[in-house]
C-alpha positions in Angstrom: 89.2 123.8 107.8 92.5 121.7 107.6 93.1 119.4 104.3 95.9 117.0 104.6 97.2 115.0 101.3 99.5 112.2 101.5 101.2 111.0 98.4 102.9 107.7 98.2 106.3 107.9 98.5 106.4 105.2 95.3 104.9 108.4 93.3 108.1 109.5 91.4 107.6 113.4 90.9 109.6 116.2 89.9 111.1 118.4 92.5 108.6 121.0 93.3 105.7 119.4 92.2 104.1 118.5 96.0 104.8 122.9 96.3 103.1 123.4 93.3 100.3 120.7 93.8 99.8 122.7 97.7 100.1 126.0 96.2 97.0 125.1 93.0 95.2 123.1 95.6 95.1 126.0 98.5 94.2 128.5 95.4 91.5 126.0 94.4 89.8 125.4 97.8 90.1 129.2 98.4 88.4 130.0 95.4 85.8 127.5 96.4 85.0 128.4 100.0 85.9 132.0 100.2 84.3 132.5 103.9 86.3 129.4 105.6 89.9 129.5 106.4 91.4 126.9 105.6 95.2 124.9 105.6 96.6 122.8 103.4 99.5 120.3 103.6 101.0 118.0 100.7 103.3 115.7 101.6 105.2 112.4 101.0 104.0 108.9 102.9 103.5 105.7 102.6 100.2 105.2 100.8 97.9 108.1 99.1 95.2 109.8 101.3 93.3 112.3 101.7 92.0 113.9 105.2 89.8 116.7 105.8 89.0 117.9 109.2 86.2 120.6 110.3 83.8 120.2 107.1 80.6 118.8 106.1 80.3 115.7 104.1 79.6 117.3 101.4 82.5 119.9 101.5 84.7 116.7 101.9 83.7 115.5 98.8 83.7 118.7 97.0 87.4 118.7 98.0 88.2 115.6 97.0 86.8 116.6 93.5 89.1 119.7 93.7 92.2 117.6 94.5 91.6 115.1 91.6 91.1 118.1 89.1 94.0 119.8 90.6 96.2 116.4 90.2 95.4 116.3 86.9 95.9 119.6 85.9 99.1 119.7 87.7 100.7 116.4 87.5 101.1 116.7 83.6 102.5 120.1 83.6 104.8 119.4 85.9 106.2 116.2 84.4 106.7 118.2 81.0 108.8 120.5 82.6 110.9 117.9 84.5 114.6 117.0 82.4 115.4 113.6 82.8 
């Protein structure tokens, strides 16, 4: 299963935030789908988008939920550690 997360370039994130999101999302997906080999990619793009390849509709919905939970968990922590 391949998961691609695109975040709008206009979203201001501190250095390391994309890597932190990628690592945490990968960990959570591996916990939720241990029998499935998954590849997660997080990058900047023109807009926000989630693409999931090689999964059932129910799995895609669950991955969307996991992404939302992960974003809410990672974003505040990364922003708090960012010094302006």
